[in-house]
C-alpha positions as CSV (number, residue, x, y, z in Angstrom):
1,M,197.1,44.9,114.6
2,T,200.9,44.4,114.7
3,T,202.8,46.0,111.9
4,G,203.5,43.5,109.1
5,M,200.8,41.1,110.1
6,T,197.7,40.4,108.1
7,E,194.4,40.5,109.9
8,V,194.2,36.7,109.9
9,E,197.7,36.4,111.3
10,D,196.9,38.9,114.0
11,L,193.6,37.1,114.9
12,S,195.5,33.7,114.9
13,S,198.2,35.0,117.3
14,R,195.6,36.5,119.6
15,L,193.6,33.3,119.7
16,T,196.8,31.3,120.4
17,A,197.6,33.7,123.2
18,L,194.1,33.4,124.7
19,E,194.1,29.6,124.4
20,T,197.5,29.5,126.2
21,V,196.3,31.7,129.0
22,V,193.1,29.7,129.4
23,R,194.9,26.4,129.4
24,Q,197.3,27.6,132.1
25,L,194.4,28.9,134.2
26,L,192.4,25.7,133.8
27,T,195.5,23.6,134.6
28,H,196.3,25.7,137.7
29,L,192.7,25.3,139.0
30,A,192.6,21.6,138.1
31,V,195.7,20.7,140.0
32,R,194.2,22.3,143.1
33,A,191.1,20.3,142.9
34,D,190.5,17.1,145.0
35,D,190.2,15.1,141.8
36,P,192.0,16.9,138.9
37,P,191.0,14.6,136.1
38,S,187.3,14.7,137.1
39,W,187.5,18.5,137.5
40,V,188.8,18.8,133.9
41,A,186.2,16.3,132.5
42,T,183.4,18.3,134.1
43,R,184.7,21.5,132.5
44,R,184.8,19.7,129.1
45,V,181.2,18.6,129.5
46,L,180.1,22.1,130.5
47,A,181.9,23.7,127.5
48,L,180.3,21.2,125.1
49,H,176.9,21.7,126.6
50,A,177.3,25.5,126.1
51,V,177.9,24.8,122.4
52,H,174.7,22.8,122.1
53,E,172.8,25.6,123.9
54,D,174.2,28.4,121.6
55,P,171.4,29.5,119.3
56,V,173.8,30.8,116.7
57,L,175.5,27.4,116.3
58,A,172.2,25.6,116.3
59,D,171.5,26.8,112.8
60,D,175.0,26.0,111.5
61,P,175.9,22.4,112.0
62,H,179.3,22.8,110.3
63,A,180.2,25.6,112.7
64,R,178.9,23.6,115.7
65,V,181.0,20.6,114.8
66,G,184.0,22.7,114.2
67,T,183.6,24.4,117.6
68,E,183.0,21.0,119.3
69,N,186.2,19.7,117.7
70,A,188.2,22.8,118.9
71,I,186.9,22.3,122.5
72,T,187.7,18.6,122.4
73,G,191.2,19.3,121.2
74,F,191.7,22.0,123.8
75,F,190.6,19.8,126.6
76,D,192.6,16.8,125.3
77,Q,195.7,18.9,125.9
78,V,194.6,20.0,129.4
79,E,193.7,16.4,130.3
80,G,197.2,15.3,129.2
81,I,198.8,18.0,131.4
82,V,196.7,17.0,134.4
83,E,197.3,13.3,133.9
84,A,201.0,13.9,133.9
85,Y,200.7,16.0,137.0
86,V,198.7,13.4,138.9
87,A,201.3,10.8,137.9
88,T,204.2,12.7,139.5
89,P,205.6,11.7,142.9
90,E,205.3,15.3,144.0
91,H,201.6,15.2,143.6
92,V,201.3,12.0,145.6
93,A,203.3,13.6,148.5
94,R,201.0,16.6,148.4
């Protein structure tokens, strides 16, 4: 834990860093796909399916909904980035 940070602040900053890295990785992979928006949409479905298959979350509907909302929010951001990429003239020339 970083000096001066509470445990919650430390966890929050670590989760933010992890989310940023994963978003960059997914965006990087998506823009190299033949159909970036479909590639991202498939990853969203797979992530949500994993939540429904998680036995821990099956017994806690509140946690499951919270996790689903977090996944949806994450992928909304990635989809926005990919849509902007697909709309750029550089992408069309690719």
